[in-house]
C-alpha positions as CSV (number, residue, x, y, z in Angstrom):
1,M,0.0,0.0,0.0
2,T,1.4,3.4,-1.0
3,S,1.7,6.0,1.7
4,R,1.2,9.7,1.2
5,V,4.1,11.6,2.6
6,A,4.3,15.4,2.9
7,I,7.5,17.3,3.4
8,L,7.5,20.8,4.8
9,V,11.2,21.4,5.6
10,S,13.1,24.6,4.7
11,S,16.7,23.4,5.3
12,G,18.0,22.3,1.9
13,S,20.3,19.6,3.4
14,A,17.7,18.1,5.6
15,H,15.1,18.2,2.8
16,S,17.5,16.4,0.5
17,A,18.4,13.8,3.0
18,L,14.7,13.0,3.8
19,K,13.8,12.9,0.1
20,E,16.7,10.5,-0.6
21,G,15.6,8.3,2.4
22,L,12.1,8.0,0.8
23,Q,13.3,7.0,-2.7
24,D,13.1,3.2,-2.1
25,C,9.9,3.4,-0.1
26,M,6.4,2.8,-1.5
27,A,5.5,6.4,-1.0
28,E,3.8,9.2,-2.9
29,V,5.9,12.2,-1.8
30,A,4.7,15.8,-2.0
31,H,6.7,18.9,-1.1
32,Y,5.1,22.1,0.3
33,P,6.7,25.5,0.7
34,T,4.3,26.8,3.4
35,V,1.7,25.6,5.9
36,G,-1.0,27.3,3.9
37,A,0.0,25.3,0.8
38,L,-0.1,22.0,2.8
39,L,-3.6,22.8,4.2
40,Q,-4.9,23.7,0.7
41,A,-3.9,20.3,-0.6
42,G,-6.7,17.9,-1.6
43,S,-5.8,15.1,0.8
44,L,-4.2,14.7,4.2
45,P,-0.8,12.8,4.3
46,D,-0.1,9.6,6.1
47,I,3.2,11.0,7.2
48,L,4.0,14.7,7.6
49,L,7.7,15.6,7.9
50,I,7.7,19.2,9.2
51,D,10.5,21.4,10.6
52,L,10.3,23.4,13.8
53,P,9.4,26.9,12.4
54,H,6.5,25.5,10.3
55,F,5.3,23.3,13.1
56,S,5.2,26.3,15.4
57,I,3.0,28.1,12.8
58,L,0.8,25.1,12.4
59,R,0.2,24.6,16.1
60,G,-0.1,28.3,16.8
61,R,-2.4,29.4,13.9
62,E,-4.1,26.2,12.8
63,P,-4.6,24.0,15.9
64,V,-7.7,22.3,14.5
65,A,-5.9,21.5,11.3
66,C,-2.9,20.2,13.3
67,L,-5.3,17.9,15.2
68,R,-6.8,16.6,12.0
69,L,-3.4,15.9,10.6
70,S,-2.4,14.0,13.7
71,R,-5.5,11.9,13.7
72,R,-5.1,11.1,10.0
73,G,-1.4,10.1,10.1
74,R,1.9,10.7,11.9
75,I,3.5,14.1,12.4
76,L,7.3,13.8,12.5
77,L,9.0,16.9,13.8
78,V,12.4,17.6,12.1
79,L,14.7,19.6,14.3
80,S,18.3,20.0,15.3
81,L,19.6,18.9,18.6
82,S,20.5,22.5,19.5
83,D,16.8,23.4,19.1
84,T,15.5,20.8,21.5
85,L,15.4,23.0,24.6
86,A,13.6,25.8,22.8
87,A,11.2,23.3,21.2
88,A,10.3,21.6,24.5
89,P,6.7,23.0,24.6
90,L,6.0,21.7,21.1
91,L,7.5,18.3,21.3
92,P,4.5,16.5,22.9
93,F,2.3,17.5,20.0
94,A,4.4,15.6,17.4
95,D,4.2,11.8,17.1
96,A,8.0,11.5,16.8
97,W,11.1,13.6,16.3
98,I,13.8,13.3,13.7
99,F,17.1,15.0,14.5
100,T,18.9,16.6,11.5
101,D,22.2,16.0,13.2
102,A,21.6,12.2,13.0
103,I,20.0,11.9,9.6
104,G,23.1,11.2,7.5
105,G,22.3,8.1,5.5
106,R,19.7,7.0,8.1
107,A,16.7,8.9,6.9
108,Q,14.8,5.8,5.9
109,P,15.0,3.9,9.2
110,L,14.4,7.1,11.2
111,I,11.2,7.7,9.2
112,A,10.2,4.1,9.7
113,L,10.7,4.5,13.4
114,G,8.7,7.7,13.4
115,R,5.8,6.0,11.6
116,E,5.5,3.7,14.6
117,A,5.7,6.8,16.9
118,H,9.2,6.0,18.0
119,T,12.2,8.3,18.1
120,A,16.0,7.6,18.0
121,L,17.2,9.9,20.7
122,P,20.7,11.4,20.6
123,A,22.9,10.4,23.5
124,Q,22.9,13.9,25.0
125,L,19.1,13.6,25.7
126,L,19.5,10.4,27.6
127,S,21.1,11.9,30.7
128,Q,20.7,14.9,32.9
129,A,24.4,15.7,32.4
130,G,23.9,15.7,28.7
131,I,21.0,18.1,28.9
132,D,22.9,20.3,31.3
133,Q,25.8,20.5,28.9
134,M,23.5,21.6,26.1
135,R,22.2,24.4,28.3
136,L,25.7,25.4,29.4
137,T,26.5,26.2,25.7
138,L,23.7,28.8,25.8
139,L,25.2,30.9,28.6
140,D,26.7,33.4,26.2
141,R,23.1,34.6,25.6
142,L,23.0,36.1,29.0
143,S,23.9,39.6,30.1
144,P,26.4,39.9,33.0
145,A,23.5,40.7,35.4
146,E,21.4,37.7,34.1
147,H,24.4,35.5,34.5
148,R,24.9,36.6,38.2
149,C,21.2,36.1,38.8
150,L,21.5,32.5,37.6
151,L,24.4,31.9,39.9
152,A,22.5,33.4,42.8
153,L,19.5,31.2,42.2
154,G,21.7,28.2,42.5
155,Q,22.9,29.5,45.9
156,G,19.3,29.7,47.2
157,L,18.8,33.5,47.1
158,N,15.4,35.0,46.5
159,N,14.8,38.1,44.4
160,K,15.2,40.5,47.4
161,D,18.5,39.0,48.4
162,I,19.8,39.0,44.8
163,G,18.8,42.7,44.6
164,K,20.8,43.5,47.7
165,A,23.9,41.6,46.4
166,L,23.7,43.3,43.0
167,G,22.6,46.7,44.3
168,L,19.5,46.6,42.2
169,P,15.8,47.1,42.9
170,E,13.8,43.9,43.4
171,T,11.6,44.8,40.4
172,T,14.7,44.9,38.2
173,V,15.8,41.5,39.5
174,K,12.4,40.1,38.7
175,S,12.8,41.3,35.1
176,L,16.4,39.9,34.9
177,V,15.3,36.5,36.2
178,R,12.4,36.4,33.8
179,S,14.7,37.2,30.9
180,M,17.3,34.6,32.0
181,L,14.6,31.9,32.2
182,S,13.5,32.7,28.7
183,R,16.9,32.8,27.2
184,L,17.9,29.4,28.7
185,N,14.5,27.8,28.1
186,F,13.8,27.1,31.7
187,R,10.2,26.4,32.7
188,N,10.5,28.2,36.0
189,R,13.0,29.5,38.5
190,T,13.1,26.3,40.5
191,E,14.3,24.4,37.4
192,A,16.9,27.2,36.9
193,G,18.0,27.0,40.5
194,V,18.5,23.3,40.5
195,F,20.5,23.5,37.3
196,S,22.6,26.3,38.7
197,A,23.3,24.4,41.9
198,R,24.5,21.4,39.9
199,N,26.7,23.4,37.7
200,Q,28.0,26.3,39.9
201,D,31.7,25.8,38.9
202,A,30.9,25.6,35.2
203,I,28.6,28.7,35.3
204,N,31.1,30.6,37.5
205,S,33.9,29.9,35.1
206,T,32.2,31.9,32.4
207,S,30.7,34.5,34.7
208,P,32.0,38.1,35.1
209,G,32.4,37.3,38.7
210,N,30.5,35.5,41.5
211,I,28.4,38.1,43.2
212,L,28.8,36.5,46.6
213,H,32.6,36.5,46.6
């Protein structure tokens, strides 16, 4: 039985690898440039290979259509490992994930796994240490004040105490913490504090200076 496969992936290299992986499959493959073009197609696909930007649009602007697509077939989210933390809120809405870092010549088995709602996870996602390492690479996104707020959360300080240590109003600290949580893709300050407590040495080594010293 021939499967209908839709590809909505902007990256040229990922698109080519997925297309090549489907060459030997019994599949009718269609390529779409936009979410709108996909939704205007006459029939729903059995498998939708969609990248993170397009899936974000689909979920945000067309939630009913996204639900119909999921009920009709499998939604396989195509993303890079570096996008995983930022994509966390969207991941549960896909049936499986395909990581562009791992496609290489493995597109066909990865798609086959996805069709069964399974994902081949990169090693970094299989341990807390691996996930922490991914987040540590994002520290350069922080301003010096945000960096110090992260350190302070790991040392158990509340906003009022952080403000005293930094010489800033508590309202400013709240804004800095909120920005830091967003930049590092934390769900809340508790998650950030636990991460910081585990990784104080690594965070401090890239900090402008530990505010408590």
